[in-house]
DODO-137187 format. One line per 4 residues: number of its first residue (from 0); for each residue x, y negated, z of C-alpha. Coordinates in nm, 4 decimals, decimal comma, m for minus. Each point is the difference from the previous one (the first is absolute). Layout:
<drenlums>
NUM) X/Y/Z | ... .
</drenlums>
This chain:
<drenlums>
0) m5,1473/0,8264/m4,8979 | 0,1718/m0,3179/m0,1201 | 0,1215/m0,0805/0,3558 | 0,1539/0,3480/0,0335 .
4) 0,1809/m0,0375/m0,3291 | 0,1351/m0,3420/0,0915 | 0,1254/0,1337/0,3339 | 0,1690/0,2902/m0,1784 .
8) 0,1750/m0,2338/m0,2453 | 0,1104/m0,2197/0,2904 | 0,1609/0,3023/0,1674 | 0,1699/0,0946/m0,3289 .
12) 0,1248/m0,3560/m0,0393 | 0,1543/0,0114/0,3480 | 0,1530/0,3390/m0,0830 | 0,1572/m0,1418/m0,3171 .
16) 0,1505/m0,2893/0,1955 | 0,1469/0,2433/0,2563 | 0,1477/0,2206/m0,2730 | 0,1531/m0,3077/m0,1697 .
20) 0,1571/m0,1141/0,3245 | 0,1438/0,3485/0,0604 | 0,1137/0,0173/m0,3667 | m0,1759/0,3369/m0,0307 .
24) m0,0078/m0,0324/m0,3776 | m0,0683/0,3658/m0,0800 | m0,3010/0,0188/0,2382 | m0,1440/m0,3264/m0,1268 .
28) 0,0433/0,1064/m0,3652 | m0,1932/0,3197/0,0609 | m0,2714/m0,1901/0,1917 | m0,0497/m0,2482/m0,2804 .
32) m0,0126/0,2799/m0,2570 | m0,2921/0,1632/0,1822 | m0,2062/m0,3176/0,0293 | m0,2499/m0,1325/m0,2558 .
36) 0,1531/m0,2835/m0,2015 | m0,2901/m0,2372/0,0880 | 0,0693/0,0528/0,3683 | 0,3723/m0,0582/m0,0507 .
40) m0,0814/m0,3261/m0,1800 | m0,2307/m0,1079/0,2822 | 0,2699/0,0722/0,2587 | 0,2588/m0,1837/m0,2120 .
44) m0,2133/m0,3148/0,0146 | 0,0457/m0,0087/0,3806 | 0,3744/0,0684/0,0091 | 0,2630/m0,2705/0,0092 .
48) 0,1831/m0,0542/m0,3370 | 0,3151/0,1754/0,1201 | m0,1961/0,2994/0,1293 | m0,2016/0,0114/m0,3255 .
52) 0,3161/0,0081/m0,2145 | 0,1597/0,2722/0,2129 | m0,3139/0,2191/m0,0067 | m0,0546/m0,0507/m0,3736 .
56) 0,3541/0,1123/m0,0851 | m0,0581/0,3209/0,1952 | m0,2821/0,1086/m0,2318 | 0,1828/0,2559/m0,2066 .
60) m0,2325/0,0461/m0,2971 | m0,0103/m0,2687/m0,2698 | m0,3618/0,0941/m0,0780 | m0,1011/m0,0471/0,3649 .
64) 0,1876/m0,3318/0,0174 | m0,1895/m0,1206/m0,3051 | m0,3324/0,1200/0,1432 | 0,0649/m0,1789/0,3308 .
68) 0,0851/m0,3242/m0,1802 | m0,3246/0,0072/m0,2002 | m0,1891/0,0031/0,3320 | 0,1899/m0,2982/0,1387 .
72) m0,0794/m0,3713/m0,0302 | 0,1903/m0,1967/m0,2622 | 0,2247/m0,1869/0,2469 | 0,1123/0,3305/0,1553 .
76) 0,0720/0,1441/m0,3453 | 0,2161/m0,3039/m0,0813 | 0,1820/0,0357/0,3321 | 0,0745/0,3685/m0,0430 .
80) 0,1010/m0,0143/m0,3665 | 0,2080/m0,3188/0,0159 | 0,3247/0,1642/0,1225 | m0,0298/0,3002/m0,2352 .
84) 0,1840/0,0116/m0,3360 | m0,2105/m0,0333/m0,3135 | 0,0690/0,3580/m0,0974 | m0,1441/0,1327/0,3237 .
88) m0,3081/m0,2221/m0,0341 | m0,0463/0,1221/m0,3533 | 0,0051/0,3591/0,1244 | m0,2762/m0,0827/0,2503 .
92) m0,2050/m0,1712/m0,2707 | 0,0303/0,3089/m0,2225 | m0,1392/0,2161/0,2832 | m0,3216/m0,2029/m0,0012 .
96) m0,3072/m0,0044/m0,2236 | m0,0340/m0,2932/m0,2358 | m0,2379/m0,1963/0,2297 | 0,2203/0,0547/0,3028 .
100) 0,3122/m0,0872/m0,2052 | m0,1626/m0,3303/m0,0945 | m0,0798/m0,0720/0,3663 | 0,3601/0,0604/0,1057 .
104) 0,1440/m0,2109/m0,2794 | m0,2466/m0,2856/0,0647 | 0,1220/m0,0053/0,3618 | 0,3530/m0,0848/m0,1167 .
108) 0,1156/m0,3419/m0,1209 | m0,0477/m0,0318/m0,3738 | 0,3701/m0,0028/m0,0853 | 0,0694/0,3070/0,2160 .
112) m0,2954/0,1809/m0,1518 | 0,1372/m0,0618/m0,3504 | 0,3425/0,1303/0,1059 | m0,1516/0,3207/0,1340 .
116) m0,1885/0,0651/m0,3241 | 0,3189/m0,0507/m0,1989 | 0,1848/0,2817/0,1786 | m0,2827/0,2537/m0,0600 .
120) 0,0003/0,2581/m0,2762 | m0,1332/m0,1274/m0,3306 | m0,3213/0,2011/0,0191 | m0,0639/m0,0943/0,3662 .
124) 0,0721/m0,3687/m0,0575 | m0,2298/m0,0118/m0,3018 | m0,2841/0,1505/0,1987 | 0,0564/m0,2421/0,2851 .
128) 0,0215/m0,3016/m0,2334 | m0,3315/0,1004/m0,1552 | m0,1613/0,0019/0,3450 | 0,1600/m0,3333/0,0919 .
132) m0,1331/m0,1542/m0,3219 | m0,3572/0,0103/0,1363 | m0,1132/m0,3093/0,1879 | 0,0009/0,0113/0,3803 .
136) m0,3350/0,0961/0,1552 | m0,1064/0,1735/m0,3239 | m0,1056/0,3597/m0,0433 | 0,3254/0,0664/m0,1827 .
140) 0,2043/m0,1136/0,2991 | m0,1593/0,2514/0,2401 | m0,0631/0,2943/m0,2363 | 0,2040/0,3208/0,0005 .
144) 0,1096/0,1988/m0,3052 | m0,0321/0,3236/0,1975 | m0,3232/0,1627/m0,1221 | m0,1283/0,2989/m0,2000 .
148) m0,1357/m0,0686/m0,3499 | m0,0860/0,2949/m0,2268 | m0,1251/0,0425/m0,3546 | m0,3755/0,0455/m0,0451 .
152) 0,0665/0,3063/m0,2116 | 0,1509/0,2019/0,2854 | m0,2032/0,2720/0,1640 | m0,0701/m0,0069/0,3724 .
156) 0,2432/0,2882/0,0526 | 0,2773/m0,1828/m0,1855 | m0,0750/m0,3206/0,1903 | 0,0302/0,1743/0,3397 .
160) 0,3346/0,1391/m0,1059 | 0,1168/m0,3523/m0,1007 | m0,1143/m0,1458/0,3334 | 0,2010/0,2654/0,1867 .
164) 0,3085/m0,1068/m0,1896 | m0,0455/m0,3669/0,0947 | 0,1877/0,0318/0,3280 | 0,1455/m0,3523/m0,0364 .
168) m0,3466/m0,1623/0,0133 | m0,0601/m0,1143/0,3602 | m0,3780/m0,0357/m0,0193 | m0,2130/0,2115/m0,2263 .
172) m0,3497/m0,1265/0,0732 | m0,1189/0,0230/m0,3551 | 0,1088/0,1372/m0,3368 | m0,0401/m0,2580/m0,2749 .
176) m0,0981/0,1271/m0,3441 | 0,1633/m0,1823/m0,2898 | m0,0018/0,0247/m0,3787 | 0,3087/0,0199/m0,2250 .
180) 0,0567/m0,3754/0,0402 | m0,0040/0,0190/0,3857 | m0,3312/m0,1816/0,0164 | m0,2214/0,1027/0,2893 .
184) m0,2935/0,2155/m0,1087 | m0,1155/0,1244/0,3376 | 0,0904/0,1052/0,3516 | m0,0288/0,3285/0,1959 .
188) 0,0276/0,0417/0,3736 | 0,2068/0,2900/0,1328 | m0,3145/0,1597/0,1357 | m0,1648/m0,0116/m0,3428 .
192) 0,3109/0,1435/m0,1581 | 0,0286/0,2935/0,2411 | m0,3685/0,0891/m0,0160 | m0,0429/m0,0297/m0,3772 .
196) m0,0094/0,2875/m0,2497 | 0,3669/0,0584/m0,0893 | m0,0846/0,0570/m0,3677 | m0,1509/m0,3444/m0,0510 .
200) 0,1887/m0,2953/m0,1401 | 0,0554/m0,3059/0,2205 | m0,2149/m0,2057/m0,2399 | m0,2953/0,2191/0,0985 .
204) 0,0214/m0,0477/0,3771 | 0,1438/m0,3503/0,0345 | m0,1927/m0,3068/0,1178 | 0,0028/m0,2287/m0,2991 .
208) m0,0889/m0,3246/0,1742 | 0,3303/m0,1001/0,1616 | 0,0451/m0,3114/0,2104 | 0,3253/m0,1627/m0,0968 .
212) 0,1722/m0,3369/0,0358 | 0,2256/m0,2044/m0,2180 | 0,3664/m0,0071/0,0825 | m0,0322/m0,3795/0,0482 .
216) m0,3081/0,0191/0,2247 | 0,0265/m0,1719/0,3365 | 0,0853/0,2468/0,2785 | m0,2976/m0,1320/0,2065 .
220) m0,2365/0,0980/m0,2817 | 0,1620/0,3450/m0,0157 | m0,0366/0,0497/0,3752 | m0,3614/m0,1146/m0,0153 .
224) m0,0789/0,2480/m0,2774 | 0,1643/0,2928/0,1814 | m0,1878/m0,0943/0,3177 | m0,3305/m0,0442/m0,1775 .
228) 0,0021/0,3374/m0,1789 | 0,1736/0,1975/0,2796 | 0,2640/0,1460/m0,2267 | 0,3519/0,1059/0,0994 .
232) 0,1803/m0,1339/m0,3037 | m0,0780/m0,2105/m0,3034 | 0,1775/0,0139/m0,3387 | 0,1771/m0,3063/m0,1344 .
236) m0,0039/m0,0655/m0,3747 | 0,1848/m0,2440/m0,2266 | m0,1402/m0,2229/m0,2742 | m0,0239/0,3026/m0,2319 .
240) m0,1960/0,2047/0,2585 | 0,2987/0,2292/0,0513 | 0,0438/0,1532/0,3457 | 0,3083/m0,1483/0,1633 .
244) m0,0516/0,0773/0,3682 | m0,2371/0,0343/0,2906 | m0,0709/m0,1960/0,3157 | m0,0511/0,2319/0,2984 .
248) m0,2107/m0,0569/0,3093 | 0,3041/m0,0488/0,2283 | 0,1062/m0,3013/m0,2086 | m0,3555/m0,1285/0,0076 .
252) m0,0026/0,0100/0,3794 | 0,3236/m0,2005/m0,0006 | m0,1532/m0,2587/m0,2334 | m0,3164/m0,0355/0,2101 .
256) 0,2055/m0,0442/0,3145 | 0,2340/m0,2537/m0,1626 | m0,2839/m0,2022/m0,1568 | m0,1951/m0,0040/0,3276 .
260) 0,3044/m0,1168/0,1907 | 0,0712/m0,2626/m0,2644 | m0,3559/m0,1351/0,0198 | 0,0067/m0,0105/0,3787 .
264) 0,3330/m0,1877/0,0032 | m0,1212/m0,2454/m0,2605 | m0,3271/m0,0643/0,1840 | 0,2041/m0,0687/0,3149 .
268) 0,1870/m0,2686/m0,1938 | 0,3302/0,1835/m0,0269 | 0,2026/0,1205/m0,2949 | m0,1136/0,3330/m0,1457 .
272) 0,3558/0,1373/0,0008 | 0,0651/m0,0946/0,3615 | 0,1498/0,2783/0,2078 | 0,0645/m0,0777/0,3675 .
276) 0,2512/0,2801/0,0175 | 0,2164/m0,1228/m0,2843 | m0,0242/m0,3829/m0,0265 | 0,1923/m0,2303/0,2361 .
280) m0,1974/m0,2319/0,2310 | 0,0861/m0,3105/m0,2032 | m0,1330/0,1601/m0,3185 | m0,3165/0,1145/0,1769 .
284) m0,0600/m0,3532/0,1234 | 0,0605/m0,1433/m0,3469 | m0,2488/0,2224/m0,1804 | m0,2704/m0,0822/0,2574 .
288) 0,0596/m0,3728/0,0010 | m0,1914/m0,1057/m0,3166 | m0,3263/0,1670/0,0998 | 0,0168/m0,1212/0,3589 .
292) 0,0718/m0,3462/m0,1364 | m0,3290/0,0091/m0,1967 | m0,1934/0,0886/0,3167 | 0,1906/m0,2648/0,1935 .
296) m0,0863/m0,2730/m0,2497 | m0,3645/0,1149/0,0124 | 0,0019/m0,0265/0,3818 | 0,1435/m0,3483/m0,0199 .
300) m0,2673/m0,0986/m0,2461 | m0,2662/0,1379/0,2366 | 0,1518/m0,1984/0,2891 | m0,0088/m0,3115/m0,2125 .
304) m0,3670/0,0546/m0,0819 | m0,0829/0,0467/0,3681 | 0,1669/m0,3320/0,0760 | m0,2391/m0,1687/m0,2465 .
308) m0,2921/0,1014/0,2218 | 0,1386/m0,1564/0,3168 | m0,3185/m0,2001/0,0563 | m0,2100/0,3175/0,0104 .
312) 0,2486/0,1655/0,2349 | m0,0031/m0,3034/0,2311 | m0,3795/0,0171/0,0181 | m0,0094/0,3748/0,0700 .
316) 0,3312/0,1378/0,1281 | m0,1586/0,3478/0,0134 | 0,0197/0,0145/m0,3808 | 0,3711/0,0700/0,0306 .
320) m0,0629/0,3123/0,2037 | m0,1683/0,1773/m0,2928 | 0,2579/m0,0760/m0,2732 | 0,1974/0,3201/0,0639 .
324) m0,3180/0,2069/0,0164 | m0,1211/m0,1235/m0,3382 | 0,3355/0,0185/m0,1771 | 0,0898/0,3368/0,1570 .
328) m0,3320/0,1704/m0,0788 | m0,0096/m0,1328/m0,3554 | 0,3601/0,1067/m0,0534 | m0,0684/0,3518/0,1289 .
332) m0,2948/0,0623/m0,2294 | 0,2084/m0,1349/m0,2886 | 0,2861/0,2413/0,0884 | m0,2417/0,2933/0,0097 .
336) m0,1561/m0,0890/m0,3339 | 0,3303/m0,0586/m0,1803 | 0,1404/0,3376/0,1191 | m0,3099/0,1751/m0,1342 .
340) 0,0245/m0,1823/m0,3314 | 0,3714/0,0472/m0,0602 | m0,0027/0,3690/0,0863 | m0,3162/0,0431/m0,2050 .
344) 0,1662/m0,1594/m0,3040 | 0,3163/0,2032/0,0527 | m0,1821/0,3300/0,0223 | m0,2585/m0,0785/m0,2697 .
348) m0,2949/0,0171/0,2384 | m0,0763/m0,3669/m0,0666 | m0,0899/m0,0687/m0,3641 | 0,0986/m0,3574/m0,0966 .
352) m0,2595/0,0102/m0,2794 | m0,2750/0,0430/0,2599 | 0,1162/m0,3177/0,1792 | m0,3505/m0,1350/0,0533 .
356) m0,1158/0,3113/0,1886 | 0,3225/0,0082/0,2048 | m0,0326/m0,3705/0,0856 | m0,3670/0,0293/0,0904 .
360) 0,0656/0,2849/0,2404 | 0,2880/m0,1679/0,1785 | m0,1913/m0,3314/0,0229 | m0,2927/0,1891/0,1505 .
364) 0,2338/0,1506/0,2590 | 0,1429/m0,3452/0,0783 | m0,3500/m0,1443/0,0444 | m0,1082/0,2765/0,2369 .
368) 0,3145/m0,0128/0,2094 | m0,0024/m0,3769/m0,0024 | m0,3585/m0,0054/0,1242 | 0,0846/0,2497/0,2753 .
372) 0,3047/m0,1892/0,1252 | m0,1690/m0,3368/m0,0541 | m0,2860/0,1042/0,2288 | 0,2370/0,1309/0,2685 .
376) 0,2150/m0,3160/0,0047 | m0,3190/m0,2133/m0,0041 | m0,1180/0,1681/0,3232 | 0,3482/m0,0197/0,1519 .
380) 0,0260/m0,3749/m0,0694 | m0,3412/m0,0680/0,1499 | 0,0909/0,1990/0,3113 | 0,3502/m0,1460/0,0377 .
384) m0,0833/m0,3623/m0,0886 | m0,3706/m0,0531/0,0758 | 0,0425/m0,3773/0,0279 | 0,1453/m0,0486/m0,3488 .
388) m0,2818/m0,0539/m0,2471 | 0,0058/0,1980/m0,3294 | 0,3341/0,1658/0,0834 | m0,1397/0,3516/m0,0292 .
392) m0,1624/m0,0814/m0,3318 | 0,3203/m0,1628/m0,1346 | 0,2249/0,2885/0,0978 | m0,2504/0,2671/m0,1113 .
396) m0,0521/m0,1558/m0,3436 | 0,3735/m0,0571/m0,0437 | 0,1022/0,3573/0,0715 | m0,2798/0,1300/m0,2224 .
400) 0,1127/m0,2168/m0,2914 | 0,3730/0,0610/0,0570 | m0,0366/0,3804/0,0109 | m0,2142/m0,0022/m0,3114 .
404) 0,2540/m0,2128/m0,1828 | 0,2933/0,2192/0,1185 | m0,1659/0,3247/m0,1158 | m0,0816/m0,1581/m0,3349 .
408) 0,3487/m0,1418/m0,0541 | 0,1670/0,3254/0,1066 | m0,2045/0,1855/m0,2627 | 0,0264/m0,2538/m0,2812 .
412) 0,3728/m0,0726/0,0322 | 0,1309/0,3568/m0,0664 | m0,2460/0,0434/m0,2857 | 0,1117/m0,3285/m0,1567 .
416) 0,3716/0,0763/0,0402 | m0,0560/0,3496/m0,1439 | m0,1777/m0,1451/m0,3043 | 0,2959/m0,2424/m0,0512 .
420) 0,2382/0,3036/0,0179 | 0,1568/m0,1314/0,3200 | 0,0681/0,2132/0,3065 | m0,2851/m0,0441/0,2514 .
424) 0,1955/0,1691/0,2821 | 0,2893/m0,2423/m0,0323 | m0,1934/m0,3238/m0,0318 | m0,3316/0,0380/0,1857 .
428) 0,1117/0,0178/0,3644 | 0,1801/m0,3313/0,0592 | m0,2319/m0,2020/m0,2237 | m0,3130/0,1494/0,1514 .
432) 0,1172/m0,0711/0,3565 | 0,0739/m0,3648/m0,0777 | m0,3199/m0,0593/m0,1966 | m0,2218/0,1618/0,2635 .
436) 0,1529/m0,2140/0,2746 | m0,0463/m0,3182/m0,1995 | m0,3544/0,0696/m0,1097 | m0,1066/0,1225/0,3445 .
440) 0,1194/m0,3252/0,1592 | m0,1753/m0,2068/m0,2675 | m0,3259/0,1936/0,0452 | 0,0103/m0,0251/0,3777 .
444) 0,0679/m0,3699/0,0345 | m0,2270/m0,1066/m0,2805 | m0,2878/0,1858/0,1693 | 0,1019/m0,1661/0,3274 .
448) 0,0128/m0,3428/m0,1629 | m0,3507/0,0484/m0,1402 | m0,1547/0,0932/0,3354 | 0,1979/m0,2452/0,2110 .
452) m0,0487/m0,3018/m0,2242 .
</drenlums>
């Protein structure tokens, strides 16, 4: 199904290019109007900048333009909005919900964003400034003020009538029940509302235990809560427990995708904001340099350590043949363990307070895998080098110890960094690679020195 959809979008992309070359503006405008905004944004990401600008200006509706922009990456938003006057950008911002408006403004340079807010109507600019006041990556920064909140004293019949009038609300997953101070008292799903006795008050049919988040809560925690309880939206409250917005499931999906991408990029030793489609080659090389430099220094240190065991290598040249095997296998089990740990910490499936149990399990895995690979390399060394005494035992013991150490370090390091309130995804990868190489070399040659003395 995915392949068919990709093929269809490719054909549409080719069609858009042909219409642009023919300057068939009216046909292209109608075609874009019929497409889903998410598909238009996806096609825009593959067009050349000039083609993108031309196609974007042919979208007649300001509301559709705004909707397309909210589906685009930040660098494309900047590119499309940069030549527009501030008044036109302000119009597009006003066509968006508060969370989408924040996304569009955050994509602009700070000075330009402030200029756009200044040209808005007083009421609109005040609402936008309130949203921008919340810290980035907080619940307040991704919440929308488009929701239905009704008094607990209303009857079901009155509530249904109110919901029908709320045509400006994009998503009506739930009806939130509030008191006279706008504090959340309960929640009612649309199904509950439609099936309830119309004569009852909302206070009689609502679910009183409502999951909610603080407006300053981290967006990862919000996404985790929505995912854990399988809800479509979660209310956001301020310090006085007053309902100020909701975070919907579509925003949660965006957060989960962004956080996962950020973690993967950090673990690979690159900058979390790196975008290969927007940054120049020199900038890409610069952001990768520091982390590669750490691994490079570690490799040089490992090479220096190997040179200190030249007497052992001169006695048994075959020792050198197994250095890549030991370092590579130990590094691989470390990479596996660190991915499991970092994703577990990010999703809440790994509890840092239960560190002993987590460590014990990963060490046990390292011991079992180390024993398995140690036995295999022991048999391989005996078969390949039958004349070299103790080589199989040396290599087997070394790979067993190195894999056990790597699994242990890959588990302990993220837990330690998390307890120190440092980012495990950013710091674990390069340091783990270097330390595993160094320790593996030390283990290997010290075992060899003992048996060859």
